[in-house]
C-alpha positions in Angstrom: -4.0 35.4 -12.9 -2.6 32.0 -11.7 -2.4 29.2 -14.2 -4.9 26.5 -13.1 -2.9 23.7 -14.9 0.2 24.7 -12.9 -1.8 24.8 -9.6 -3.2 21.3 -10.4 0.3 20.0 -11.0 1.5 21.6 -7.8 -1.3 20.0 -5.8 -0.7 16.7 -7.6 3.0 16.8 -6.6 2.0 17.6 -3.0 -0.5 14.7 -3.0 2.1 12.2 -4.6 4.7 13.2 -2.0 2.3 12.6 0.9 0.8 9.4 -0.5 4.3 8.0 -0.5 4.7 9.0 3.1 1.6 6.9 3.9 -1.2 9.5 4.1 -4.6 8.4 2.7 -6.1 10.1 -0.3 -9.2 11.1 1.8 -7.0 12.6 4.6 -5.1 14.7 2.0 -8.4 15.7 0.3 -9.9 17.0 3.5 -6.7 18.7 4.6 -6.4 20.6 1.3 -10.0 21.6 1.4 -9.5 22.9 5.0 -6.6 25.0 3.6 -9.0 26.7 1.2 -8.7 24.7 -2.0 -11.9 23.9 -3.8 -13.2 20.3 -3.8 -13.1 20.3 -7.6 -9.5 21.4 -7.8 -8.4 18.9 -5.1 -10.3 16.0 -6.9 -8.7 17.0 -10.2 -5.3 17.1 -8.6 -5.8 13.7 -6.9 -6.9 12.2 -10.3 -3.8 13.7 -11.9 -1.5 12.4 -9.2 -3.0 8.9 -9.4 -2.6 8.9 -13.2 1.0 10.0 -12.9 1.8 7.5 -10.3 0.2 4.7 -12.3 2.4 5.7 -15.3 5.6 5.3 -13.3 4.6 2.0 -11.6 6.6 -1.0 -12.8 4.8 -3.3 -15.2 4.3 -6.9 -14.2 6.3 -9.1 -16.6 5.1 -12.4 -15.4 1.6 -13.3 -14.3 1.5 -14.8 -10.8 0.7 -18.5 -10.5 -2.1 -19.5 -8.2 -1.8 -23.0 -6.8 -4.7 -24.8 -5.4 -4.4 -27.8 -3.1 -7.2 -30.0 -1.9 -6.4 -31.6 1.4 -8.2 -34.2 3.4 -8.5 -33.7 7.2 -5.5 -35.8 8.0 -3.2 -33.8 5.6 -4.6 -30.6 7.0 -3.8 -31.6 10.6 -0.3 -32.6 9.6 0.4 -29.3 7.8 -1.0 -27.3 10.7 1.1 -29.2 13.2 4.3 -28.8 11.0 3.6 -25.0 10.8 3.1 -24.8 14.6 6.3 -26.7 15.2 8.3 -24.4 12.9 6.8 -21.3 14.5 7.7 -22.6 18.0 11.3 -23.4 16.9 11.6 -19.9 15.5 10.3 -18.3 18.7 12.6 -20.5 20.8 15.6 -19.3 18.8 14.6 -15.7 19.1 14.0 -16.1 22.9 17.4 -17.8 23.3 19.2 -15.0 21.4 17.6 -12.2 23.4 17.7 -13.7 26.9 21.0 -15.6 26.9 
């Protein structure tokens, strides 16, 4: 008789490998159920895979700093026009490199 713990780990490894490739948990769940795995075993394996991936994820050493700025209308217009100008210069440089 197959070991259910071993099967859960094999499914969890399959899920982790495919999550890294960009597949969604739901798509993997439906795919495995279409292949004949029970919903319960797939959900347990998905939970195990998520737990194992969370354990290997790097810990945040430093909390992010959120900066708030209150701008009046004039400052807002100036910032938007500066951003537009820098985007136009960037696109102009790219255009010149590609077509010259």
